[in-house]
Each structure stands twice: as C-alpha cells, then as structure tokens.
C-alpha positions in Angstrom: -1.6 -6.8 8.7 -3.2 -4.0 6.8 -4.0 -0.5 8.6 -7.1 -0.6 9.5 -10.2 1.8 8.6 -10.8 5.1 10.2 -13.9 5.3 10.4 -15.1 9.1 10.5 -18.0 10.3 12.9 -19.9 13.7 12.1 -21.3 16.2 14.9 -24.8 17.1 15.5 -26.7 18.6 12.2 -23.3 17.1 10.3 -22.8 15.3 7.7 -19.7 13.5 5.5 -18.8 16.6 4.0 -17.8 17.2 8.2 -14.8 15.5 7.4 -14.1 15.9 3.6 -11.6 18.4 3.7 -9.4 16.1 6.5 -10.5 13.0 4.0 -9.1 13.6 0.7 -5.8 14.7 2.5 -5.7 11.4 4.6 -3.8 8.1 2.4 -5.4 5.3 5.2 -9.0 3.9 4.6 -11.9 6.0 5.5 -15.6 5.1 5.7 -18.4 7.7 6.5 -20.6 6.6 9.8 -24.4 8.2 9.6 -26.1 9.1 13.2 -29.3 9.6 13.4 -30.8 7.1 16.3 -32.6 8.6 18.9 -30.5 7.1 21.7 -26.4 7.4 22.2 -26.0 3.5 22.4 -28.1 3.5 19.2 -25.5 5.6 17.7 -22.4 3.4 18.3 -24.2 0.3 17.2 -24.7 2.3 13.8 -20.8 2.8 14.1 -20.2 -0.6 14.8 -21.8 -1.9 12.0 -19.7 0.3 9.6 -17.2 -2.1 9.2 -16.5 -6.1 10.2 -13.3 -5.6 12.2 -10.9 -3.7 14.1 -11.4 -0.2 12.5 -9.6 3.1 14.0 -13.0 6.4 15.2 -12.1 9.6 14.7 -15.4 11.9 16.2 -16.1 15.6 16.1 -18.6 17.2 19.0 -21.1 14.6 18.9 -19.1 12.1 16.9 -16.9 12.0 19.9 -19.3 11.8 22.6 -20.1 8.4 20.3 -17.1 7.2 20.3 -17.1 7.5 24.1 -20.3 4.7 23.7 -18.3 2.5 21.4 -15.7 2.2 23.7 -17.7 0.8 25.9 -19.8 -1.7 24.3 -16.7 -2.8 22.1 -13.5 -2.0 23.1 -11.4 -4.8 21.3 -13.0 -3.5 18.0 -11.3 0.3 18.5 -7.4 0.1 17.2 -6.7 4.0 17.7 -9.6 7.0 18.8 -9.1 10.4 17.8 -11.5 13.0 19.5 -12.0 16.6 18.3 -14.2 19.3 19.9 -16.0 17.5 22.2 -16.8 16.9 25.9 -16.8 13.8 28.1 -18.6 14.7 31.0 -22.4 14.3 31.8 -25.0 16.6 30.1 -26.0 19.6 33.3 -29.8 20.7 33.8 -29.2 23.5 31.7 -27.9 21.4 28.8 -30.6 19.0 29.1 -33.3 22.2 29.0 -31.9 23.6 25.9 -32.1 20.7 24.0 -35.5 20.7 24.3 -35.9 24.3 23.5 -34.7 23.2 20.2 -36.4 20.3 19.7 -40.0 22.3 20.6 -39.3 25.3 18.2 -37.8 22.4 15.6 -40.9 20.5 15.6 -42.8 23.8 15.6 -41.5 25.0 12.3 -38.7 26.5 13.1 -35.6 24.4 12.1 -34.4 27.2 9.8 -34.7 29.8 12.4 -32.8 27.1 15.1 -29.8 26.4 12.8 -29.1 30.0 11.8 -29.7 31.6 15.4 -28.6 29.0 18.0 -26.3 26.8 16.1 -24.2 28.7 13.7 -23.0 31.1 15.7 -21.5 28.7 17.8 -19.4 27.0 15.0 -16.6 28.4 14.1 -13.8 30.7 15.8 -15.7 33.9 15.8 -19.4 34.8 15.7 -19.9 35.9 12.1 -17.5 33.7 9.9 -16.4 33.8 6.2 -20.0 34.0 4.1 -18.9 30.6 2.7 -18.3 29.1 5.6 -22.3 30.1 6.8 -23.5 28.7 3.6 -21.6 25.2 3.4 -22.8 24.2 7.1 -26.6 25.8 6.7 -26.0 23.4 3.2 -25.2 21.0 5.9 -28.1 21.3 8.0 -30.6 21.6 5.5 -29.2 18.2 4.2 -29.2 16.3 7.7 -33.0 18.2 8.1 -34.9 18.3 11.2 -36.1 14.8 12.0 -32.8 13.6 12.5 -31.7 17.1 14.0 -34.3 15.6 16.7 -33.7 12.5 17.4 -29.8 13.7 17.6 -31.0 16.0 20.2 -33.0 13.5 22.2 -30.1 11.3 22.2 -28.5 14.4 23.8 -30.5 13.9 26.6 -28.9 9.9 26.7 -25.4 10.5 27.1 -23.8 10.0 30.7 -20.4 10.7 31.4 -17.5 9.1 29.6 -14.5 9.4 32.0 -14.8 5.8 33.6 -14.7 4.3 30.1 -11.8 6.3 29.1 -10.0 5.5 32.2 -10.1 1.4 31.2 -9.1 2.5 27.0 -6.3 0.7 26.1 -6.0 1.9 22.6 -3.8 4.8 21.4 -5.8 8.5 21.2 -5.3 11.3 20.1 -7.4 14.8 21.7 -7.4 17.4 19.3 -8.3 20.8 20.8 -9.6 23.8 19.5 -8.2 26.8 21.3 -11.4 29.6 19.7 -14.2 26.8 20.5 -17.0 28.2 23.0 -18.9 25.2 22.8 -16.0 22.8 23.9 -13.0 24.7 25.4 -9.2 23.3 26.0 -10.1 22.5 29.2 -12.9 19.9 28.5 -9.7 18.3 26.4 -7.2 18.0 28.6 -9.4 16.4 30.8 -10.2 13.7 28.4 -6.3 13.3 27.9 -5.6 12.4 31.3 -7.9 10.0 31.7 -6.3 7.9 29.0 -3.2 5.9 29.7 -2.0 6.1 25.7 -3.0 9.4 24.6 -1.6 12.4 22.6 -2.6 16.0 22.7 -3.0 18.6 20.4 -4.0 22.4 20.8 -4.9 24.0 17.3 -4.9 27.9 17.9 -7.4 30.3 16.6 -9.7 27.6 15.2 -13.6 26.4 16.4 -15.6 23.9 16.6 -16.0 23.1 13.1 -12.1 22.3 13.3 -11.9 20.1 10.4 -13.0 23.1 7.9 -11.2 25.6 9.6 -7.7 23.5 9.9 -8.1 20.3 7.6 -4.4 19.9 6.6 -3.1 20.5 10.2 -5.5 18.2 11.7 -4.8 16.1 8.6 -0.8 15.9 9.2 -1.7 15.1 13.2 -4.0 12.2 12.0 -1.2 11.3 10.2 1.3 11.2 12.2 -0.9 9.2 15.2 -1.8 6.7 13.0 1.2 4.2 13.1 1.0 4.4 16.9 -2.5 2.1 16.4 -1.1 -0.4 14.9 2.6 -0.6 16.8 1.5 0.6 20.4 4.4 3.0 20.3 3.3 7.0 21.1 5.7 9.4 20.0 3.9 12.7 21.7 3.2 13.1 26.0 1.4 10.7 27.5 -0.5 12.0 30.6 
C-alpha cells in the first residue's frame, strides 16, 4: 500500500501559497484544500471531498481547526494529522466580538485596512516582518478576497472545543508549535499534544504564526521524519 496523500489545509486569509515552500520539499503526494464555507463543519466536508480514500491532514491555524472537525466526522479516513499554529479550545466572547468587528469593517469596504492593520501584524515573529513577507501575505489575502474572509469569520463563530475529539483520535499526530507565535502560543500546542494518545510535539524557536513561510525547511523535515508513522503506527518521538 502506497503513501496516502497529504491534504494541505490553509489558514484564514490563506491559499495554496501558504504551503508552497513546504510542499516542494516533501516527497509525499499532496493535495491543496480550499476552505471557504461559512461553518467549520462545511469546511471539514470540503476537505473530506478532496480525496476518495484515506489521507494525511496537515493544517495551520484555521486549517488545523477544520482538521479537528474532520477527526470528529470521519476519523477512519485520517491516517495522520499534523497541526500547526492553532487552538483547540472553544472561542471566547472576546474572540467572537473581534471577528464580528472585523466582518463589519470588511463589509463596510475596509478589507485592505483590516488586513494591513488587524491581521498582518500578528502573522510573523515580529510585528514588522521583512517587506518581502509583508507583500507576499498581502497578495495572498487579496487573492482570497473579502467575501471568503467574511465567510471564514462566520465559520470561526461555529467552532467548539476539540479536546473531546482529540482524546478519541487514534491516528499518529504531529503538533508543531512556533515559539514566537503571538496568536497561538506554545501552551496551546502542549495541550493538544497531551490530549492525543499517539502524538509528537515539536517546537520552532523564533518562528511566528505563519511558520510555513518562516521555517519551511524545518517543517518539511519534521513532516518527512514523521510520515512513516502514518503507515506503521510506530512513533519514534515522545508520546504524551
């Protein structure tokens, strides 16, 4: 039996370019998912429609949150799960209010301002990342566009705690934390790894939320070394 494909799930305001620097370094077959449904369940169904059989799911931020829902809906289809820069907890009232405010500003015509002032400063290890990264992110957000962004914000409101699903997960799971991620700090990832029976935890010092752009080589190497466990069920890293 061959290697199941790796379905790469982007985060909010992200497209296939989020994973492109990692994808080119992976020997495994890959598929890019699109998540633009207005609910987390709808996004999970989009991911499940990407491939007919078993697959390995790699998701960053919202992409991993969608992955949690995939584990709820179809655990037998997931041969392995890699979660980066994410949060398995239910949203707080503060988060919901922030998403509502961002949606209102976007629908009022301030999409560019929202992206530049409210989203971009949190994406990398520093609030003022290199110009090349800033321009790359702004271009990606522009491709995603305001309509999909509003749908993704609506989906965020439908999130729920994923810890029950994680405790039931039986697939090998790789949790990658970025030490300088101000949106999803390492404590979030320790909690995720501790909830899964077959998990590996890895940390990326000095990386921010979009670690796939800041540290693509390290992430590709971590995934490459972990992938055999998705077919052998034998983890060689720390179990929680």
